[in-house]
C-alpha positions in Angstrom: 41.7 -141.3 221.1 41.3 -142.9 224.5 44.3 -143.8 226.5 44.6 -146.6 229.0 45.7 -145.7 232.6 49.4 -145.8 233.2 50.8 -148.9 234.9 52.9 -148.5 238.0 56.5 -147.5 237.5 59.2 -150.1 237.7 63.0 -149.8 238.0 65.7 -151.1 235.7 69.5 -150.8 235.8 69.2 -147.6 233.9 66.8 -146.1 236.5 63.0 -145.8 236.9 60.8 -146.4 233.9 57.0 -146.6 233.2 55.1 -149.3 231.5 52.7 -147.9 228.9 50.8 -149.3 225.9 53.3 -147.7 223.6 56.6 -149.4 223.2 59.4 -148.2 220.8 61.6 -150.8 219.0 64.6 -150.5 216.8 63.7 -149.7 213.2 64.7 -152.1 210.5 64.2 -152.0 206.7 61.9 -154.8 205.6 61.4 -156.3 202.2 58.3 -155.0 200.6 56.1 -155.0 197.5 56.2 -152.2 194.9 53.7 -149.4 195.0 54.4 -147.5 191.8 52.3 -144.7 190.1 52.9 -143.3 186.6 51.1 -140.2 185.4 51.1 -138.5 182.1 49.0 -137.5 179.1 47.6 -139.9 176.6 50.4 -141.2 174.3 53.2 -140.7 176.8 53.8 -144.5 177.2 52.2 -145.1 180.6 50.7 -148.5 179.8 53.9 -149.8 178.1 56.1 -148.6 180.9 53.8 -150.2 183.5 54.0 -153.5 181.7 57.8 -153.2 181.5 58.1 -152.5 185.2 55.7 -155.3 186.0 57.7 -157.8 183.9 60.8 -157.0 186.0 58.9 -157.4 189.3 57.1 -160.7 188.7 55.9 -163.3 186.2 52.2 -163.7 187.0 50.8 -160.3 185.9 47.2 -159.1 185.9 46.0 -155.9 184.2 42.8 -154.2 185.4 42.1 -152.3 182.1 39.8 -149.3 182.1 41.1 -148.0 178.8 38.9 -149.9 176.4 41.3 -152.8 176.0 44.4 -150.8 175.2 46.7 -153.1 177.1 45.9 -156.0 174.7 47.8 -154.1 172.0 51.0 -155.2 173.8 50.1 -158.8 174.3 52.6 -159.8 171.7 55.4 -158.3 173.8 54.3 -159.1 177.4 52.6 -162.1 179.1 49.6 -161.0 181.2 46.0 -161.7 182.0 43.4 -158.9 181.7 40.2 -157.8 183.3 38.4 -155.1 181.3 36.0 -152.9 183.2 33.4 -150.4 181.9 32.0 -149.3 185.3 34.5 -147.8 187.8 33.0 -147.9 191.3 35.8 -147.9 193.9 34.2 -151.0 195.5 34.5 -152.8 192.2 38.2 -152.2 192.2 38.4 -153.7 195.7 36.5 -156.7 194.5 38.8 -157.0 191.4 41.9 -156.8 193.6 40.4 -159.5 195.9 39.9 -161.8 192.9 43.5 -161.1 191.8 44.8 -161.9 195.2 42.9 -165.2 195.4 44.2 -166.1 191.9 47.8 -165.5 193.1 48.9 -162.7 190.7 52.2 -161.4 192.0 51.8 -158.1 190.1 48.7 -156.1 189.4 48.5 -153.1 187.0 45.6 -150.7 187.3 45.4 -148.9 183.9 44.1 -146.3 184.8 43.2 -145.1 188.3 41.8 -141.9 186.8 38.6 -143.7 185.8 37.9 -144.6 189.5 38.0 -140.9 190.1 36.1 -139.3 187.2 34.8 -142.2 185.1 31.3 -143.8 185.1 30.7 -144.9 188.7 33.9 -143.2 190.0 34.3 -141.1 193.1 33.0 -137.9 191.6 29.8 -139.6 190.4 29.5 -141.4 193.8 29.6 -138.1 195.6 27.1 -136.5 193.2 24.7 -139.3 193.7 25.1 -139.3 197.4 24.6 -135.5 197.5 21.3 -135.8 195.6 20.1 -138.9 197.5 20.4 -137.8 201.1 21.8 -134.3 201.4 19.6 -132.2 199.1 22.4 -131.6 196.7 24.9 -130.7 199.4 28.3 -131.9 198.2 29.8 -131.8 201.7 27.4 -134.5 202.8 28.0 -136.4 199.6 31.8 -136.5 200.3 31.2 -137.6 203.9 29.2 -140.6 202.6 31.6 -141.5 199.7 35.0 -141.1 201.4 34.9 -144.5 203.2 34.5 -146.1 199.8 37.5 -144.3 198.5 39.5 -145.3 201.7 38.6 -149.0 201.2 39.9 -148.7 197.6 43.2 -147.1 198.6 43.7 -149.5 201.5 43.2 -152.5 199.1 45.8 -151.1 196.7 48.5 -150.5 199.3 47.8 -153.7 201.2 47.6 -156.0 198.1 49.8 -159.1 198.7 51.8 -158.5 195.5 53.3 -155.6 193.6 51.0 -152.8 192.4 51.6 -150.4 189.5 49.0 -147.8 188.6 48.7 -145.3 185.8 46.9 -142.0 186.0 45.9 -139.7 183.1 46.9 -136.1 183.2 45.2 -133.3 181.5 47.0 -131.7 178.6 47.8 -128.1 177.6 50.0 -126.3 175.1 53.0 -124.1 175.8 55.0 -122.0 173.3 58.7 -122.9 173.0 61.4 -121.5 170.7 62.7 -124.1 168.2 66.2 -124.3 166.8 65.2 -121.8 164.1 64.2 -119.2 166.7 60.5 -119.6 166.0 57.8 -120.0 168.6 56.1 -123.4 168.2 53.4 -125.0 170.4 54.2 -128.1 172.4 51.7 -130.3 174.2 52.4 -130.9 177.9 50.8 -132.9 180.7 49.4 -131.1 183.7 48.5 -132.6 187.1 46.9 -136.1 187.2 43.1 -136.7 187.0 42.9 -138.0 190.6 42.2 -136.7 194.0 44.8 -134.4 195.5 47.4 -136.2 197.6 47.0 -139.8 196.2 50.7 -139.8 195.4 51.5 -140.0 199.1 50.2 -143.6 199.1 52.9 -144.8 196.7 56.7 -145.4 197.2 57.7 -144.3 193.6 55.8 -141.8 191.4 56.9 -140.9 187.9 55.6 -138.4 185.4 55.9 -139.1 181.7 55.8 -136.8 178.7 55.2 -137.2 175.0 58.8 -138.1 174.3 58.4 -141.1 176.6 60.7 -139.6 179.2 60.0 -140.5 182.8 60.8 -138.1 185.6 60.7 -139.6 189.1 58.8 -136.9 191.1 58.7 -138.9 194.4 60.8 -141.8 195.6 61.5 -143.6 198.8 64.3 -145.3 197.0 67.3 -142.9 197.3 68.9 -144.3 194.1 65.9 -143.2 192.1 65.3 -139.8 193.6 65.0 -137.3 190.8 65.9 -139.8 188.1 65.2 -138.9 184.5 64.8 -141.9 182.3 64.4 -141.8 178.5 62.1 -144.7 177.4 62.4 -146.6 180.7 63.1 -150.3 180.1 63.5 -153.5 182.1 66.5 -152.1 183.8 64.4 -149.4 185.5 62.1 -152.2 186.9 65.2 -154.1 188.1 66.3 -151.1 190.0 63.0 -150.9 191.8 63.1 -154.6 192.6 66.6 -154.4 194.0 65.5 -151.7 196.4 62.4 -153.6 197.5 64.4 -156.8 198.2 67.1 -155.0 200.2 65.8 -155.7 203.7 64.8 -158.3 206.2 62.2 -160.8 205.2 58.6 -160.6 206.5 55.8 -163.0 206.7 54.0 -162.9 203.3 50.5 -161.4 203.3 49.4 -164.6 201.5 50.3 -166.6 204.7 48.2 -164.2 206.8 45.3 -164.6 204.5 45.7 -168.4 204.6 45.7 -168.3 208.4 42.5 -166.2 208.4 40.8 -168.8 206.1 42.0 -171.8 208.2 38.7 -173.4 209.4 40.5 -174.8 212.5 41.6 -171.4 213.7 40.6 -170.7 217.3 39.4 -167.4 218.8 42.8 -166.9 220.4 44.7 -167.6 217.2 42.5 -165.2 215.3 43.2 -162.6 218.0 46.9 -163.0 217.6 46.6 -162.9 213.8 44.7 -159.6 214.1 47.5 -158.2 216.1 50.0 -159.1 213.3 47.7 -157.6 210.7 47.2 -154.4 212.6 50.9 -154.0 213.3 51.6 -154.1 209.6 48.5 -152.0 208.7 47.2 -154.8 206.4 43.5 -154.6 207.5 42.6 -153.5 204.0 44.3 -156.4 202.2 41.8 -157.7 199.6 40.8 -161.4 199.7 38.0 -163.8 198.9 36.4 -165.4 201.9 35.7 -169.1 202.4 32.3 -168.5 200.6 34.0 -166.8 197.7 32.7 -163.4 198.6 35.1 -160.4 198.4 36.4 -159.2 201.8 39.2 -157.4 203.4 41.6 -159.2 205.8 40.8 -157.2 208.9 37.1 -157.3 208.5 37.2 -161.1 207.7 39.2 -161.9 210.8 36.8 -159.8 213.0 33.7 -161.5 211.5 35.2 -164.9 212.1 36.0 -164.0 215.7 32.4 -162.8 216.2 31.1 -166.1 214.8 33.4 -168.1 217.2 32.3 -166.0 220.2 28.6 -166.5 219.3 29.1 -170.2 218.9 30.9 -170.4 222.3 28.1 -168.4 224.1 25.5 -170.7 222.5 27.4 -173.7 223.7 27.6 -172.3 227.2 23.9 -171.5 227.3 23.1 -175.0 226.2 25.3 -176.5 228.9 23.7 -174.3 231.6 20.2 -175.3 230.3 21.1 -179.0 230.5 22.4 -178.6 234.0 
């Protein structure tokens, strides 16, 4: 990383100080949107629990369904709209999130994220195709080409303007346990999620579910939920998450930042100030639809609009000089 030269030192009441590009400010807890991940084997209740949590967080819910329409089985209990996918390119998820953002869904469920890893068109297939296409089958080259696609997907998830709940499949295995009669009996258990290593770091709350529909919180930035074990989690669990999210100072909604980026009257200077806000909150990857209806990310859209305004300004200056 390149650093700018240091500015001359100045003196305050506390003594000499230096001006640099890096300024520390007091930390404050801000209100935020949910980033929740649920993993578990098939039949552990991930979809139902995701819908329960979503219902506590908001009222306009979208489900991106990769599980052959399984979410529809709960349409008599929950109110939501659904988008069913059969191809799972990470860029397709970014586009789906952009459409959900433009439609104003305050909660999005991705059921499940595992398909965007190992399903048709998912990351593993993208890497395999890239390896064969340009790297003579070398997987290292394939990963280098495909990683940016995965990064865009993760950025779109964590920067989505509303709440996000994702589910992840976990592989299953059998263990022998002693029952109340003293006999060894097999029990099916879930192993690690079918997803890239470390994805859980992107979420504030991660829970693992088992065949008895018990949720164990394995990661939580909400202290009240750390290590929680919840049998058949209901709406109360979602309310606990919501209370923690709302305990903080208000921040400018991401939707307002997107609206400012779409404002046709925005000047080059205004877009520059807007980009500063977006970068400060690490929202460059926020999914949106541009003025032309094409999917985009907030940071890229602002940059492109800035370039257009600069080109228009240069063209105008050249015209004026030619007329003179």
